[in-house]
C-alpha positions as CSV (number, residue, x, y, z in Angstrom):
1,M,99.9,106.8,109.5
2,S,97.4,108.9,111.7
3,I,97.8,112.6,111.2
4,E,96.7,114.6,114.2
5,Q,99.1,117.6,114.5
6,I,100.0,119.7,111.4
7,G,102.9,122.2,111.0
8,V,102.7,125.0,108.7
9,I,105.7,126.9,107.8
10,G,105.1,130.4,106.5
11,A,102.6,132.8,108.1
12,G,101.9,134.9,105.1
13,V,98.4,134.9,103.5
14,M,98.8,131.4,102.1
15,G,100.4,129.7,105.1
16,S,97.8,131.4,107.6
17,E,94.9,130.3,105.5
18,I,96.2,126.7,105.5
19,A,96.7,126.9,109.1
20,Q,93.1,128.1,109.5
21,V,91.8,125.4,107.5
22,A,93.6,122.7,109.5
23,A,92.6,124.2,112.9
24,A,88.9,124.5,111.6
25,A,89.0,120.7,110.8
26,G,89.9,120.1,114.5
27,H,93.7,119.5,114.2
28,A,96.3,121.0,116.5
29,V,98.5,123.3,114.4
30,V,101.9,124.7,114.8
31,M,102.6,127.8,112.6
32,T,106.2,129.0,112.1
33,D,107.8,132.0,110.6
34,I,111.1,133.8,110.7
35,D,110.0,136.6,113.0
36,D,107.3,137.2,115.5
37,D,105.8,140.3,113.5
38,A,104.9,137.8,110.6
39,L,103.4,135.5,113.1
40,T,101.4,138.3,114.5
41,R,100.0,139.3,111.1
42,G,99.3,135.6,110.4
43,M,97.2,135.1,113.5
44,A,95.5,138.4,112.9
45,H,94.5,137.1,109.5
46,I,93.2,133.9,111.0
47,R,91.1,135.8,113.3
48,S,89.6,138.0,110.6
49,I,88.5,134.8,108.8
50,G,86.7,133.8,112.1
51,D,85.2,137.3,112.5
52,R,83.8,137.3,108.8
53,R,82.2,134.0,109.5
54,V,80.8,135.0,112.8
55,A,79.2,138.2,111.1
56,R,77.7,136.1,108.6
57,G,76.3,133.6,110.9
58,R,78.4,130.6,109.9
59,L,80.4,130.4,113.2
60,T,79.8,131.4,116.8
61,H,82.3,133.5,118.7
62,E,83.1,130.5,120.7
63,E,83.9,128.3,117.6
64,A,85.9,131.0,116.0
65,D,87.9,131.4,119.2
66,A,88.4,127.6,119.4
67,I,89.8,127.6,115.9
68,S,92.4,130.3,116.8
69,G,93.1,128.4,119.9
70,R,94.2,125.3,118.3
71,I,97.1,127.2,116.7
72,T,100.4,127.7,118.4
73,V,103.1,129.9,116.9
74,S,106.9,129.9,117.0
75,V,110.0,131.1,115.3
76,E,111.8,127.9,116.0
77,F,111.7,125.0,113.6
78,A,112.2,122.7,116.7
79,A,108.6,123.3,117.5
80,L,107.6,121.2,114.6
81,G,109.1,118.1,116.1
82,D,105.8,116.5,117.1
83,C,104.0,117.2,113.9
84,D,102.7,114.5,111.7
85,L,102.5,116.5,108.7
86,I,104.4,119.5,107.8
87,I,103.2,121.8,105.0
88,E,105.6,124.4,103.5
89,A,104.2,127.6,102.4
90,G,107.4,129.7,102.0
91,P,108.6,132.1,99.1
92,E,108.4,130.6,95.5
93,V,112.1,130.7,95.0
94,L,113.8,127.4,94.6
95,E,117.2,128.0,96.4
96,V,115.3,129.4,99.3
97,K,113.1,126.4,99.5
98,R,115.8,124.0,99.2
99,E,117.6,125.5,102.3
100,L,114.2,125.6,104.1
101,W,113.6,121.9,103.2
102,R,116.9,120.9,104.8
103,A,115.9,122.6,107.9
104,I,112.3,121.1,107.8
105,D,113.9,117.6,107.4
106,A,116.3,118.2,110.3
107,A,113.4,119.3,112.7
108,A,110.8,116.7,111.7
109,K,110.3,113.3,113.4
110,P,111.4,110.4,111.0
111,E,107.8,109.3,110.4
112,A,106.5,112.8,109.6
113,L,105.2,113.4,106.1
114,L,106.4,116.6,104.3
115,A,104.5,118.6,101.8
116,S,105.0,121.9,99.8
117,N,102.3,124.2,98.8
118,T,104.4,125.4,95.8
119,S,102.3,126.2,92.7
120,G,104.8,125.0,90.3
121,L,108.3,124.2,91.7
122,S,109.6,120.7,91.4
123,I,108.5,118.5,94.2
124,S,111.3,116.0,93.3
125,T,114.0,118.6,93.7
126,L,112.6,119.7,97.2
127,A,112.4,116.2,98.2
128,R,115.9,115.4,97.3
129,A,116.9,118.1,99.8
130,T,115.8,115.7,102.4
131,A,116.6,112.2,103.6
132,R,113.1,111.0,103.1
133,P,112.2,111.8,99.5
134,E,109.6,109.0,99.4
135,R,107.6,110.9,102.1
136,V,107.6,114.2,100.3
137,M,104.5,115.4,98.2
138,G,102.9,118.6,96.9
139,L,99.8,119.7,98.6
140,H,98.7,122.8,96.4
141,F,96.0,124.6,98.0
142,F,94.3,127.4,95.9
143,N,93.9,131.0,97.2
144,P,92.1,131.8,99.4
145,A,92.7,128.2,100.9
146,S,89.9,128.9,103.5
147,V,87.5,129.2,100.5
148,M,88.8,127.2,97.5
149,R,87.8,123.6,97.7
150,L,90.6,122.1,95.5
151,V,93.8,120.5,96.6
152,E,96.3,119.2,94.0
153,V,98.2,116.2,95.7
154,I,101.3,116.1,93.6
155,R,103.5,113.1,93.2
156,G,107.2,113.7,92.8
157,V,109.6,111.1,91.1
158,D,110.3,109.4,94.5
159,T,106.9,109.8,96.3
160,S,105.5,106.7,97.5
161,D,101.9,105.4,96.9
162,A,101.4,105.5,100.7
163,T,102.3,109.2,100.9
164,I,100.0,110.2,98.0
165,D,97.1,108.2,99.7
166,A,97.7,109.9,102.9
167,G,97.8,113.4,101.2
168,A,94.3,112.6,99.6
169,V,93.0,111.5,102.9
170,I,94.1,114.6,104.8
171,A,92.9,117.0,102.1
172,E,89.4,115.3,102.5
173,R,89.5,115.6,106.2
174,L,90.3,119.4,105.8
175,G,87.0,119.6,103.8
176,K,88.9,119.7,100.3
177,V,88.5,117.8,97.1
178,P,91.9,116.1,96.3
179,V,93.1,115.7,92.7
180,R,96.1,113.4,92.4
181,V,98.5,114.9,90.0
182,V,101.9,113.7,88.6
183,E,104.5,116.3,88.9
184,C,105.1,118.6,85.7
185,P,105.6,122.3,85.3
186,G,102.5,124.2,86.3
187,F,100.8,121.0,87.4
188,L,97.3,120.5,86.2
189,V,95.1,123.7,86.7
190,N,97.7,126.3,86.1
191,R,99.1,124.4,83.2
192,I,95.7,124.3,81.5
193,L,94.7,127.8,82.5
194,V,97.9,129.6,81.5
195,R,97.9,127.9,78.2
196,A,94.3,129.4,77.4
197,L,95.7,132.7,78.6
198,A,98.6,132.7,76.5
199,E,96.7,131.7,73.3
200,A,94.2,134.6,74.1
201,Y,96.8,137.2,74.7
202,R,98.9,136.2,71.6
203,H,96.0,136.1,69.3
204,A,94.4,139.4,70.5
205,D,97.8,140.8,69.9
206,E,97.9,139.4,66.2
207,I,94.5,140.6,65.2
208,G,94.1,143.7,67.2
209,A,91.1,142.6,69.3
210,D,89.5,144.8,71.9
211,R,90.2,143.1,75.3
212,G,86.9,144.0,76.8
213,S,85.2,142.3,73.8
214,V,87.2,139.2,74.3
215,D,86.4,139.0,78.1
216,L,82.6,139.5,77.2
217,A,82.9,136.8,74.5
218,V,84.8,134.3,76.8
219,V,82.0,134.6,79.3
220,E,79.2,134.3,77.0
221,A,80.6,131.4,75.3
222,G,81.2,129.6,78.8
223,P,82.4,127.9,80.9
224,A,84.9,130.3,82.3
225,P,83.4,132.9,84.7
226,M,85.8,135.7,83.7
227,G,87.6,136.5,80.6
228,P,91.3,136.2,80.2
229,F,92.3,140.0,80.5
230,A,90.0,140.5,83.6
231,L,91.4,137.3,85.1
232,G,95.1,138.3,84.5
233,D,94.4,141.8,86.1
234,L,92.8,139.9,89.1
235,I,95.8,137.5,89.5
236,G,98.3,140.2,89.0
237,L,100.0,140.7,85.5
238,D,103.4,140.3,87.1
239,T,102.4,137.0,88.6
240,T,100.8,135.9,85.5
241,L,104.0,137.0,83.3
242,H,106.3,135.1,85.8
243,V,104.2,131.8,85.4
244,Q,103.8,132.2,81.7
245,Q,107.5,132.5,81.2
246,D,108.3,129.5,83.2
247,L,105.9,127.3,81.3
248,H,107.0,128.8,78.1
249,A,110.5,127.7,78.9
250,A,109.2,124.3,80.0
251,Y,107.0,123.5,77.0
252,D,108.0,125.5,74.0
253,D,106.0,128.1,71.9
254,R,102.6,126.9,72.6
255,F,102.9,129.0,75.9
256,A,104.1,132.2,74.0
257,A,102.0,135.0,74.9
258,G,102.5,137.8,72.4
259,T,104.0,141.1,73.5
260,S,101.3,142.9,75.4
261,L,101.6,141.0,78.7
262,A,105.3,141.9,79.1
263,A,104.7,145.5,77.9
264,Q,101.9,145.9,80.7
265,V,104.3,144.6,83.2
266,G,107.2,146.8,81.9
267,A,105.0,149.8,82.1
268,G,104.1,149.0,85.8
269,R,100.5,148.2,84.9
270,L,100.1,145.2,87.1
271,G,96.2,144.9,87.1
272,Q,93.9,145.5,90.1
273,K,96.7,145.8,92.6
274,S,98.1,148.8,90.8
275,G,94.9,150.3,89.5
276,A,95.8,149.7,85.8
277,G,96.2,146.7,83.7
278,F,94.6,145.1,80.7
279,V,91.2,146.3,81.6
280,A,91.7,147.6,85.2
281,G,91.4,151.4,85.2
282,S,90.1,151.5,81.6
283,A,86.7,152.3,80.1
284,P,84.4,149.2,79.4
285,G,85.4,147.6,76.3
286,S,83.2,147.5,73.2
287,R,82.2,144.4,71.2
288,D,84.0,143.8,68.0
289,T,84.0,140.8,65.6
290,H,87.3,139.7,66.9
291,G,86.2,138.9,70.4
292,A,84.5,135.5,69.5
293,V,87.6,134.5,67.5
294,V,89.8,134.9,70.4
295,A,87.4,133.2,72.7
296,E,87.5,130.3,70.5
297,R,91.2,130.1,70.7
298,Y,91.1,130.5,74.5
299,Y,88.9,127.4,74.9
300,L,90.5,125.4,72.3
301,G,93.9,126.1,74.0
302,A,92.6,124.8,77.3
303,F,91.1,121.8,75.7
304,D,94.4,120.9,73.9
305,E,96.4,121.3,77.0
306,A,93.9,119.2,78.8
307,C,94.4,116.3,76.3
308,R,98.1,116.6,76.5
309,C,97.7,116.2,80.3
310,L,95.6,113.2,79.8
311,E,97.9,111.8,77.2
312,E,100.9,112.2,79.5
313,G,99.3,110.7,82.5
314,I,99.3,114.0,84.6
315,G,95.7,113.6,85.9
316,A,93.1,111.1,85.5
317,L,90.3,111.8,83.0
318,T,87.7,112.3,85.5
319,D,90.0,114.6,87.7
320,I,90.9,117.0,84.9
321,D,87.5,118.7,84.7
322,I,86.9,118.6,88.4
323,A,90.2,120.5,88.8
324,M,89.3,123.3,86.4
325,Q,85.9,123.5,88.1
326,L,87.1,123.8,91.6
327,G,90.5,125.4,90.9
328,A,89.5,127.9,88.1
329,G,85.8,128.3,88.8
330,W,84.7,127.0,85.3
331,S,81.0,125.6,85.2
332,E,82.3,122.7,83.3
333,G,85.7,121.3,82.6
334,P,87.3,121.6,79.1
335,L,86.8,118.0,78.3
336,T,83.0,118.1,79.0
337,W,83.0,121.5,77.1
338,A,84.3,119.6,74.0
339,D,81.7,116.9,74.4
340,G,79.0,119.7,74.5
341,R,80.5,121.2,71.4
342,G,80.7,118.1,69.5
343,L,83.9,116.2,69.2
344,A,83.9,116.1,65.5
345,V,83.3,120.1,65.4
346,V,86.3,120.4,67.8
347,A,88.6,118.2,65.8
348,S,87.5,120.2,62.7
349,D,88.4,123.5,64.5
350,L,91.7,122.2,65.7
351,D,92.7,120.9,62.3
352,R,91.9,124.5,60.9
353,L,94.0,126.1,63.4
354,A,96.9,123.6,62.9
355,Q,97.0,124.6,59.3
356,S,97.5,128.2,60.2
357,T,99.5,128.1,63.4
358,G,101.3,124.8,63.3
359,E,101.3,121.6,65.2
360,R,100.5,123.0,68.5
361,F,96.8,122.6,67.7
362,A,97.0,119.2,66.0
363,P,94.2,116.9,67.5
364,R,95.8,114.8,70.2
365,T,95.4,111.0,70.7
366,P,92.6,111.4,73.5
367,L,90.4,113.2,71.0
368,T,91.2,111.1,67.8
369,D,90.7,107.8,69.7
370,R,87.3,108.9,70.9
371,L,86.3,109.9,67.4
372,T,87.3,106.6,66.1
373,G,85.4,104.8,68.8
374,D,82.4,107.1,68.5
375,M,82.8,108.0,72.3
376,T,83.0,111.1,74.3
377,F,85.2,112.2,77.2
378,T,82.2,111.8,79.7
379,T,81.7,108.1,78.5
380,T,83.1,105.8,81.0
381,T,86.0,103.8,79.6
382,T,88.5,101.4,81.1
383,E,91.3,103.8,80.3
384,D,90.2,106.4,82.6
385,H,93.1,105.6,84.9
386,S,93.9,106.9,88.3
387,I,97.4,108.0,89.4
């Protein structure tokens, strides 16, 4: 199916960013929201992106105006009737989205593809609110979508191969790098990243590590560009807590995060947006002997979760590292990081942690198989399957 006109539901920051990306790629775009004020704010945000790029010499005034000119706005879902692809970027509340999806399905032409930008809600559940579940997928853009290159193309239980293929193609046409992901709580990047955050928060609580010291150690050890406490502050600790709690409920205690995250949120310390958080609004941290210990736990947690995703077929081997590089800003992914550290060393570290923390760190099959076969994750093998 040829995708020419794209609809975007939701004119908030994420929706307007997606609309800008589609229009910048030459598509006619219809952006809808519940009221005119929201649409006005959304268009102002889109123009501000163009203005910044003009100021930096990346666009001419005429090019920026042309991008905005490809976008029409409406408060009526009927305006989406001619769209070939409709991307929903509404509130992350399941019942709200399910009602929204019934309306989307009624407004869309029969052959249209439907996608949600949800960062974690079930694509399968949303799809079943429609009469076309095989034509529904996730297209998870990362914030800000006008800058970030990754798009997770999410397969639900009923999503057809043709729909996933079309999602990957349109992501590439929008200038993005698609990573195909089988639906699971947290999808791929958030699942791996939040596991690492939870491990760091929990262990820092347990041993009384200085948070600034942990952040320094994580950055120095690489490949993450920012430590877990500074990152939580940047994301917003309330948002971080919400995602962590959802994944804890879905996956068990390996996503437990100690007590300090919830305590910060309970005290109204939400990170940069409130001016106070784990490290925001605090004096720079000092180095202590615990920083490197927590940094190791951070990276081993990410690696273990990446192995679980590989083992479960959530993402292809070659895609997992790409996703973490483009979605989380890592200089290399957790599998390549483990190769560089040495898989025998990583296995020994995991065995040691498994003895003290329990089975959540027991080496997984993707690691043990490579040790047995004297291989690495970056060695090409026939099992590096695509989804």
